[in-house]
Backbone as JSON Lines, residues from 0, in Angstrom:
{"i":0,"aa":"M","n":[22.02,10.74,9.65],"ca":[21.25,10.11,9.0],"c":[22.19,8.87,8.17]}
{"i":1,"aa":"S","n":[21.52,7.67,8.57],"ca":[22.39,7.06,7.79],"c":[22.1,6.35,6.79]}
{"i":2,"aa":"Q","n":[23.31,5.35,6.08],"ca":[23.39,5.55,4.6],"c":[22.19,5.23,3.33]}
{"i":3,"aa":"D","n":[21.44,4.17,4.7],"ca":[20.12,3.69,3.86],"c":[18.91,4.21,4.03]}
{"i":4,"aa":"L","n":[18.86,5.53,4.89],"ca":[18.06,6.17,4.82],"c":[17.87,7.7,3.7]}
{"i":5,"aa":"Q","n":[19.06,7.81,3.91],"ca":[19.49,9.16,2.96],"c":[18.91,8.53,1.43]}
{"i":6,"aa":"G","n":[18.35,9.62,1.04],"ca":[17.71,10.09,-0.6],"c":[16.24,9.31,-0.09]}
{"i":7,"aa":"L","n":[15.48,8.83,0.65],"ca":[14.5,8.65,0.73],"c":[13.33,9.58,0.81]}
{"i":8,"aa":"D","n":[13.68,10.83,1.17],"ca":[12.58,11.55,0.72],"c":[12.47,12.36,-0.54]}
{"i":9,"aa":"D","n":[13.53,12.16,-1.29],"ca":[13.52,12.46,-2.88],"c":[12.31,11.72,-3.84]}
{"i":10,"aa":"T","n":[12.82,10.56,-2.97],"ca":[11.79,9.65,-3.9],"c":[10.28,9.84,-4.0]}
{"i":11,"aa":"A","n":[9.46,10.43,-3.34],"ca":[7.84,10.4,-3.13],"c":[7.6,12.16,-3.78]}
{"i":12,"aa":"P","n":[7.1,11.53,-4.6],"ca":[6.68,12.65,-5.46],"c":[5.98,14.03,-4.34]}
{"i":13,"aa":"E","n":[6.32,15.27,-4.52],"ca":[6.02,16.24,-3.56],"c":[4.41,16.61,-4.46]}
{"i":14,"aa":"L","n":[3.74,17.31,-3.46],"ca":[2.21,17.47,-4.0],"c":[2.05,18.62,-3.94]}
{"i":15,"aa":"A","n":[1.79,19.62,-5.17],"ca":[1.48,21.09,-4.69],"c":[0.68,20.91,-3.2]}
{"i":16,"aa":"S","n":[0.33,22.21,-3.26],"ca":[-0.61,22.1,-1.86],"c":[-1.79,22.42,-2.16]}
{"i":17,"aa":"N","n":[-2.5,22.48,-3.55],"ca":[-3.91,22.29,-3.58],"c":[-4.48,20.88,-4.44]}
{"i":18,"aa":"E","n":[-2.97,19.9,-4.35],"ca":[-3.1,18.44,-4.57],"c":[-3.9,17.76,-3.7]}
{"i":19,"aa":"Q","n":[-4.52,16.91,-3.71],"ca":[-4.84,16.08,-2.81],"c":[-4.17,14.33,-3.25]}
{"i":20,"aa":"P","n":[-3.9,13.63,-2.13],"ca":[-3.15,12.0,-2.73],"c":[-4.28,11.33,-3.12]}
{"i":21,"aa":"P","n":[-3.75,10.28,-4.11],"ca":[-4.35,9.74,-4.74],"c":[-5.4,8.73,-3.97]}
{"i":22,"aa":"P","n":[-6.4,8.97,-4.24],"ca":[-7.35,7.6,-3.4],"c":[-6.72,6.5,-3.22]}
{"i":23,"aa":"A","n":[-7.23,5.74,-1.88],"ca":[-6.74,4.35,-1.55],"c":[-7.33,3.61,-2.49]}
{"i":24,"aa":"R","n":[-6.8,2.46,-2.95],"ca":[-7.47,1.43,-3.75],"c":[-8.13,0.58,-3.36]}
{"i":25,"aa":"R","n":[-9.85,0.38,-3.93],"ca":[-10.79,-0.34,-3.14],"c":[-10.41,-1.4,-3.26]}
{"i":26,"aa":"A","n":[-10.53,-2.22,-2.03],"ca":[-10.5,-3.78,-2.03],"c":[-11.76,-4.68,-3.57]}
{"i":27,"aa":"G","n":[-11.18,-5.27,-4.0],"ca":[-12.24,-6.6,-4.66],"c":[-12.82,-7.52,-4.59]}
{"i":28,"aa":"E","n":[-13.78,-7.91,-5.48],"ca":[-13.92,-9.42,-4.52],"c":[-13.15,-10.36,-4.27]}
{"i":29,"aa":"E","n":[-12.02,-9.96,-5.6],"ca":[-11.09,-11.21,-5.08],"c":[-10.28,-11.14,-4.0]}
{"i":30,"aa":"D","n":[-9.8,-9.31,-3.56],"ca":[-9.33,-9.24,-2.46],"c":[-9.96,-9.58,-1.14]}
{"i":31,"aa":"V","n":[-11.18,-9.62,-1.15],"ca":[-12.04,-9.59,-0.22],"c":[-12.35,-11.22,0.18]}
{"i":32,"aa":"R","n":[-12.46,-12.01,-0.77],"ca":[-11.77,-13.49,-0.88],"c":[-10.9,-14.44,-0.13]}
{"i":33,"aa":"R","n":[-9.44,-13.58,-0.73],"ca":[-8.39,-13.53,-0.28],"c":[-8.11,-13.9,2.08]}
{"i":34,"aa":"L","n":[-8.78,-12.17,1.95],"ca":[-8.95,-12.01,3.31],"c":[-9.46,-12.88,4.04]}
{"i":35,"aa":"I","n":[-10.8,-13.12,3.86],"ca":[-12.11,-14.23,4.6],"c":[-11.38,-15.68,4.32]}
{"i":36,"aa":"E","n":[-10.19,-16.34,3.54],"ca":[-9.62,-17.25,3.44],"c":[-8.92,-17.47,4.45]}
{"i":37,"aa":"G","n":[-8.26,-15.77,4.74],"ca":[-6.97,-15.98,5.66],"c":[-7.79,-16.32,7.05]}
{"i":38,"aa":"F","n":[-8.79,-15.48,7.28],"ca":[-9.38,-15.43,8.35],"c":[-10.14,-17.05,8.92]}
{"i":39,"aa":"V","n":[-10.4,-17.75,7.81],"ca":[-11.39,-19.23,7.96],"c":[-10.75,-20.18,7.51]}
{"i":40,"aa":"P","n":[-9.72,-20.52,7.71],"ca":[-8.65,-21.37,7.2],"c":[-9.46,-22.87,6.68]}
{"i":41,"aa":"D","n":[-10.48,-23.1,7.7],"ca":[-11.35,-24.21,6.85],"c":[-12.28,-24.11,5.96]}
{"i":42,"aa":"S","n":[-12.08,-24.72,5.05],"ca":[-12.83,-24.86,3.54],"c":[-14.21,-24.56,3.64]}
{"i":43,"aa":"E","n":[-14.54,-25.44,4.18],"ca":[-16.09,-25.74,4.5],"c":[-16.67,-24.36,5.41]}
{"i":44,"aa":"A","n":[-16.32,-24.39,6.36],"ca":[-16.58,-23.06,7.12],"c":[-16.44,-21.97,6.28]}
{"i":45,"aa":"C","n":[-15.15,-21.52,5.48],"ca":[-15.08,-20.72,5.09],"c":[-16.24,-20.27,3.6]}
{"i":46,"aa":"R","n":[-16.38,-21.56,3.01],"ca":[-17.27,-21.52,2.39],"c":[-18.68,-21.08,2.71]}
{"i":47,"aa":"L","n":[-18.84,-21.52,3.94],"ca":[-20.45,-21.08,4.52],"c":[-20.34,-19.51,4.8]}
{"i":48,"aa":"V","n":[-19.45,-19.02,5.3],"ca":[-19.3,-17.45,5.4],"c":[-19.25,-16.89,4.08]}
{"i":49,"aa":"L","n":[-18.42,-17.09,2.78],"ca":[-18.77,-16.69,1.64],"c":[-20.15,-16.68,1.29]}
{"i":50,"aa":"T","n":[-20.7,-17.5,1.54],"ca":[-21.98,-17.86,0.95],"c":[-23.12,-16.78,1.57]}
{"i":51,"aa":"Y","n":[-22.92,-16.94,2.81],"ca":[-23.72,-15.88,3.42],"c":[-23.43,-14.13,3.97]}
{"i":52,"aa":"L","n":[-21.97,-14.24,3.22],"ca":[-22.07,-12.62,2.64],"c":[-22.5,-12.6,1.28]}
{"i":53,"aa":"S","n":[-22.29,-13.34,0.57],"ca":[-22.88,-12.91,-0.33],"c":[-24.54,-12.78,-0.55]}
{"i":54,"aa":"D","n":[-24.99,-13.56,0.42],"ca":[-26.46,-13.49,0.52],"c":[-26.62,-12.37,1.3]}
{"i":55,"aa":"L","n":[-26.08,-11.28,2.28],"ca":[-26.22,-10.37,2.65],"c":[-25.87,-9.63,1.83]}
{"i":56,"aa":"I","n":[-25.15,-9.39,1.01],"ca":[-24.74,-7.74,0.33],"c":[-25.64,-8.32,-0.98]}
{"i":57,"aa":"G","n":[-26.54,-9.54,-1.6],"ca":[-27.51,-9.25,-2.4],"c":[-28.47,-8.69,-2.03]}
{"i":58,"aa":"E","n":[-29.1,-9.02,-0.56],"ca":[-30.31,-8.56,0.37],"c":[-29.89,-7.08,-0.02]}
{"i":59,"aa":"A","n":[-29.02,-6.52,0.55],"ca":[-28.53,-5.26,0.7],"c":[-28.6,-4.36,-0.54]}
{"i":60,"aa":"H","n":[-27.94,-5.09,-1.39],"ca":[-28.12,-4.39,-2.84],"c":[-29.19,-4.2,-2.99]}
{"i":61,"aa":"G","n":[-30.43,-4.91,-2.94],"ca":[-31.72,-5.02,-3.55],"c":[-32.4,-3.5,-3.25]}
{"i":62,"aa":"V","n":[-31.95,-2.95,-2.14],"ca":[-32.26,-2.01,-1.01],"c":[-31.5,-1.0,-1.83]}
{"i":63,"aa":"G","n":[-30.62,-0.77,-1.85],"ca":[-29.53,0.5,-2.5],"c":[-27.97,0.09,-2.64]}
{"i":64,"aa":"A","n":[-27.11,0.18,-3.35],"ca":[-26.05,0.0,-3.83],"c":[-25.13,0.99,-2.92]}
{"i":65,"aa":"E","n":[-26.15,2.09,-2.71],"ca":[-25.28,3.25,-1.21],"c":[-25.49,2.46,0.19]}
{"i":66,"aa":"R","n":[-26.44,1.73,0.03],"ca":[-26.69,1.53,1.41],"c":[-25.89,0.58,2.68]}
{"i":67,"aa":"W","n":[-25.18,0.47,1.57],"ca":[-24.39,-0.92,2.19],"c":[-22.68,-0.59,1.72]}
{"i":68,"aa":"A","n":[-21.95,-1.58,2.99],"ca":[-20.78,-1.06,2.65],"c":[-19.56,-2.48,3.58]}
{"i":69,"aa":"I","n":[-18.41,-2.42,3.13],"ca":[-17.69,-3.21,3.61],"c":[-16.46,-2.93,4.21]}
{"i":70,"aa":"T","n":[-15.8,-2.88,5.17],"ca":[-14.54,-2.25,6.01],"c":[-13.83,-3.21,6.55]}
{"i":71,"aa":"I","n":[-12.81,-3.16,5.96],"ca":[-11.1,-3.7,6.25],"c":[-10.32,-3.24,6.96]}
{"i":72,"aa":"R","n":[-10.38,-3.76,8.18],"ca":[-8.95,-3.54,9.19],"c":[-8.44,-4.44,9.98]}
{"i":73,"aa":"E","n":[-9.23,-4.65,11.41],"ca":[-8.17,-5.7,11.95],"c":[-9.42,-6.91,11.9]}
{"i":74,"aa":"R","n":[-10.63,-6.7,10.97],"ca":[-11.59,-7.57,10.8],"c":[-12.22,-7.22,9.26]}
{"i":75,"aa":"L","n":[-13.27,-7.89,9.01],"ca":[-14.08,-7.21,7.7],"c":[-15.24,-7.11,8.49]}
{"i":76,"aa":"R","n":[-15.85,-6.47,8.38],"ca":[-16.95,-5.71,8.71],"c":[-17.98,-5.19,7.83]}
{"i":77,"aa":"F","n":[-19.05,-6.26,7.36],"ca":[-20.58,-5.6,6.44],"c":[-21.32,-4.77,7.38]}
{"i":78,"aa":"I","n":[-21.5,-3.63,6.33],"ca":[-22.33,-2.68,7.17],"c":[-23.69,-2.41,6.46]}
{"i":79,"aa":"A","n":[-25.02,-2.34,6.85],"ca":[-26.22,-2.17,6.09],"c":[-26.47,-0.72,6.88]}
{"i":80,"aa":"G","n":[-26.85,0.06,6.3],"ca":[-27.43,1.41,6.71],"c":[-26.64,1.94,7.62]}
{"i":81,"aa":"L","n":[-26.83,2.47,9.31],"ca":[-26.82,2.63,10.4],"c":[-25.61,0.96,10.69]}
{"i":82,"aa":"Y","n":[-25.91,0.13,10.7],"ca":[-25.55,-1.17,11.48],"c":[-24.76,-1.94,11.25]}
{"i":83,"aa":"F","n":[-23.79,-2.63,11.99],"ca":[-23.15,-3.5,11.49],"c":[-24.1,-5.32,11.67]}
{"i":84,"aa":"V","n":[-24.02,-6.02,10.74],"ca":[-24.62,-7.35,10.13],"c":[-23.85,-8.35,10.33]}
{"i":85,"aa":"L","n":[-22.47,-8.0,9.61],"ca":[-21.27,-9.11,10.14],"c":[-20.27,-9.05,10.07]}
{"i":86,"aa":"D","n":[-19.47,-9.43,11.24],"ca":[-18.35,-9.2,11.38],"c":[-17.49,-10.89,11.05]}
{"i":87,"aa":"I","n":[-15.95,-10.55,10.12],"ca":[-15.89,-11.65,10.0],"c":[-14.13,-11.29,10.17]}
{"i":88,"aa":"E","n":[-13.48,-12.47,11.19],"ca":[-12.18,-11.91,11.76],"c":[-11.71,-13.85,12.18]}
{"i":89,"aa":"R","n":[-10.63,-14.1,13.14],"ca":[-9.87,-14.97,12.56],"c":[-10.57,-15.6,14.28]}
{"i":90,"aa":"R","n":[-11.16,-14.91,15.12],"ca":[-12.02,-15.33,16.52],"c":[-13.07,-16.12,15.76]}
{"i":91,"aa":"G","n":[-13.83,-15.94,14.84],"ca":[-15.25,-16.07,14.91],"c":[-15.67,-15.26,13.91]}
{"i":92,"aa":"V","n":[-17.25,-15.58,14.08],"ca":[-18.12,-14.66,13.1],"c":[-19.19,-13.85,14.09]}
{"i":93,"aa":"G","n":[-19.28,-12.73,14.14],"ca":[-20.11,-11.77,14.9],"c":[-21.44,-11.88,14.12]}
{"i":94,"aa":"L","n":[-22.51,-11.26,14.17],"ca":[-23.9,-11.33,13.5],"c":[-24.79,-10.16,14.12]}
{"i":95,"aa":"A","n":[-25.3,-9.51,13.77],"ca":[-26.55,-9.1,14.87],"c":[-27.78,-9.62,13.8]}
{"i":96,"aa":"L","n":[-28.71,-9.57,14.35],"ca":[-30.19,-10.07,14.2],"c":[-30.89,-9.04,14.95]}
{"i":97,"aa":"D","n":[-31.96,-8.79,14.03],"ca":[-32.69,-8.35,14.79],"c":[-33.93,-8.78,15.59]}
{"i":98,"aa":"R","n":[-34.21,-8.95,16.88],"ca":[-34.57,-10.29,18.03],"c":[-36.47,-10.27,17.47]}
{"i":99,"aa":"S","n":[-36.59,-9.25,16.68],"ca":[-38.29,-9.75,16.23],"c":[-38.62,-10.58,14.91]}
{"i":100,"aa":"T","n":[-37.38,-10.8,14.39],"ca":[-37.54,-12.16,13.65],"c":[-37.13,-12.84,13.75]}
{"i":101,"aa":"L","n":[-36.44,-13.22,15.02],"ca":[-36.57,-14.91,15.59],"c":[-37.48,-15.23,16.18]}
{"i":102,"aa":"Q","n":[-37.44,-16.85,16.53],"ca":[-38.42,-17.4,17.21],"c":[-37.84,-17.29,18.5]}
{"i":103,"aa":"P","n":[-39.44,-17.64,19.62],"ca":[-39.22,-17.88,21.18],"c":[-37.43,-18.85,21.13]}
{"i":104,"aa":"E","n":[-37.77,-20.15,20.42],"ca":[-36.91,-21.53,20.57],"c":[-35.25,-20.69,20.26]}
{"i":105,"aa":"D","n":[-35.27,-20.36,19.02],"ca":[-34.12,-20.19,18.49],"c":[-32.88,-19.63,19.44]}
{"i":106,"aa":"V","n":[-33.52,-18.17,20.41],"ca":[-32.92,-17.43,21.09],"c":[-31.94,-18.37,21.71]}
{"i":107,"aa":"P","n":[-32.69,-19.28,22.73],"ca":[-31.2,-20.4,23.27],"c":[-30.28,-21.12,22.55]}
{"i":108,"aa":"R","n":[-30.68,-21.18,21.23],"ca":[-29.64,-22.12,20.37],"c":[-28.52,-21.32,20.23]}
{"i":109,"aa":"L","n":[-29.2,-20.23,19.9],"ca":[-28.08,-19.33,19.16],"c":[-27.18,-18.61,20.57]}
{"i":110,"aa":"Q","n":[-27.8,-18.68,21.76],"ca":[-27.42,-18.39,23.0],"c":[-26.11,-19.28,23.64]}
{"i":111,"aa":"Q","n":[-26.36,-20.45,22.93],"ca":[-25.55,-21.86,23.6],"c":[-24.37,-21.7,22.39]}
{"i":112,"aa":"L","n":[-24.75,-21.61,21.51],"ca":[-23.72,-21.42,20.4],"c":[-22.49,-20.78,20.65]}
{"i":113,"aa":"A","n":[-23.13,-19.23,20.66],"ca":[-22.42,-18.19,20.68],"c":[-21.59,-18.0,22.28]}
{"i":114,"aa":"H","n":[-19.88,-17.15,21.6],"ca":[-19.57,-16.13,23.13],"c":[-20.48,-15.63,23.58]}
{"i":115,"aa":"W","n":[-21.16,-14.51,23.24],"ca":[-21.5,-13.69,23.82],"c":[-22.53,-13.23,22.89]}
{"i":116,"aa":"D","n":[-23.64,-12.46,23.74],"ca":[-25.09,-12.14,23.18],"c":[-25.1,-11.17,24.1]}
{"i":117,"aa":"I","n":[-25.57,-9.55,22.84],"ca":[-25.74,-8.3,23.55],"c":[-26.61,-8.24,23.25]}
{"i":118,"aa":"R","n":[-28.18,-8.25,24.09],"ca":[-29.53,-8.43,24.17],"c":[-30.07,-6.76,23.99]}
{"i":119,"aa":"R","n":[-29.48,-6.06,23.89],"ca":[-29.8,-4.69,24.05],"c":[-29.11,-3.36,23.0]}
{"i":120,"aa":"R","n":[-29.48,-3.93,21.71],"ca":[-28.77,-2.86,20.96],"c":[-29.29,-1.87,21.05]}
{"i":121,"aa":"P","n":[-29.21,-0.57,20.57],"ca":[-30.37,0.63,19.83],"c":[-31.16,-0.02,18.72]}
{"i":122,"aa":"A","n":[-32.86,0.58,19.32],"ca":[-33.44,0.61,18.1],"c":[-33.18,0.99,16.69]}
{"i":123,"aa":"H","n":[-32.88,0.07,15.85],"ca":[-33.53,0.79,14.16],"c":[-34.26,1.39,14.3]}
{"i":124,"aa":"P","n":[-33.95,2.38,13.13],"ca":[-35.63,3.18,12.5],"c":[-37.05,2.31,12.96]}
{"i":125,"aa":"V","n":[-36.96,1.31,12.43],"ca":[-38.39,0.99,12.74],"c":[-38.73,0.43,14.21]}
{"i":126,"aa":"G","n":[-37.61,0.23,15.11],"ca":[-37.93,0.29,16.23],"c":[-37.67,-1.12,17.04]}
{"i":127,"aa":"S","n":[-37.04,-2.34,16.36],"ca":[-36.79,-3.26,16.97],"c":[-35.55,-3.53,17.46]}
{"i":128,"aa":"A","n":[-35.19,-4.0,18.53],"ca":[-34.18,-4.49,19.1],"c":[-33.23,-5.45,18.32]}
{"i":129,"aa":"L","n":[-32.17,-4.83,18.58],"ca":[-31.01,-5.78,17.61],"c":[-30.26,-6.65,18.92]}
{"i":130,"aa":"S","n":[-30.23,-7.92,18.99],"ca":[-28.81,-8.96,19.28],"c":[-27.69,-9.32,18.52]}
{"i":131,"aa":"A","n":[-26.88,-9.05,19.42],"ca":[-25.19,-9.31,18.71],"c":[-24.81,-10.3,19.35]}
{"i":132,"aa":"F","n":[-24.28,-11.37,18.35],"ca":[-24.04,-12.6,18.74],"c":[-22.31,-12.99,18.09]}
{"i":133,"aa":"R","n":[-21.53,-13.36,18.88],"ca":[-20.3,-13.75,18.34],"c":[-20.3,-15.35,18.32]}
{"i":134,"aa":"F","n":[-19.72,-15.76,16.99],"ca":[-19.88,-17.62,17.5],"c":[-18.16,-17.96,17.05]}
{"i":135,"aa":"P","n":[-17.78,-18.62,17.84],"ca":[-16.75,-18.99,16.84],"c":[-16.72,-19.85,15.66]}
{"i":136,"aa":"L","n":[-15.78,-19.93,14.93],"ca":[-15.72,-20.75,13.68],"c":[-16.74,-22.08,13.89]}
{"i":137,"aa":"S","n":[-16.0,-22.8,14.23],"ca":[-16.65,-24.33,14.52],"c":[-18.38,-23.88,14.84]}
{"i":138,"aa":"A","n":[-18.63,-23.5,15.47],"ca":[-19.96,-22.76,15.86],"c":[-20.98,-22.31,14.66]}
{"i":139,"aa":"F","n":[-20.43,-21.59,13.75],"ca":[-20.95,-21.02,12.86],"c":[-21.05,-21.71,11.95]}
{"i":140,"aa":"R","n":[-20.11,-22.67,11.85],"ca":[-20.29,-23.94,10.81],"c":[-21.66,-24.52,11.18]}
{"i":141,"aa":"V","n":[-21.47,-24.87,12.13],"ca":[-22.81,-25.85,12.59],"c":[-24.12,-25.34,12.52]}
{"i":142,"aa":"L","n":[-24.19,-23.44,12.88],"ca":[-26.02,-22.72,13.14],"c":[-25.93,-22.54,11.36]}
{"i":143,"aa":"A","n":[-24.64,-22.49,10.46],"ca":[-25.04,-21.79,9.17],"c":[-25.27,-23.54,8.0]}
{"i":144,"aa":"S","n":[-25.14,-24.42,8.84],"ca":[-25.47,-25.5,7.72],"c":[-26.88,-26.45,8.28]}
{"i":145,"aa":"T","n":[-27.52,-25.73,9.69],"ca":[-28.79,-25.99,9.98],"c":[-30.34,-25.04,9.1]}
């Protein structure tokens, strides 16, 4: 064992057999804002993404605080119920939209702006099909400002 690695095992506290490690720190509002700013360097696009996320959280929280979550891995994902609703990552923004709420003229515009459109996703409990769209940040900016 090299000199640099000796004694590292002594620095971590040992847990008794019935002890659990401390829970991971939950990301706060400021952590999420900084992460999104890192993913979306354009300040206007970032403002639009943060506003949209805030609106989604408000809607979901109105249904129930336990009915939504944000996960952070290589992307930030907003989940409501059993479905992802919004993904934010360096490549762009992903949205899952209920097709029954879209106007027929909206779909071609969304497909034009999106990198991909998955037409059929599993139906959610009320039975409507979801469509998932991934937008480059520049296209999300156009979409969000219209």
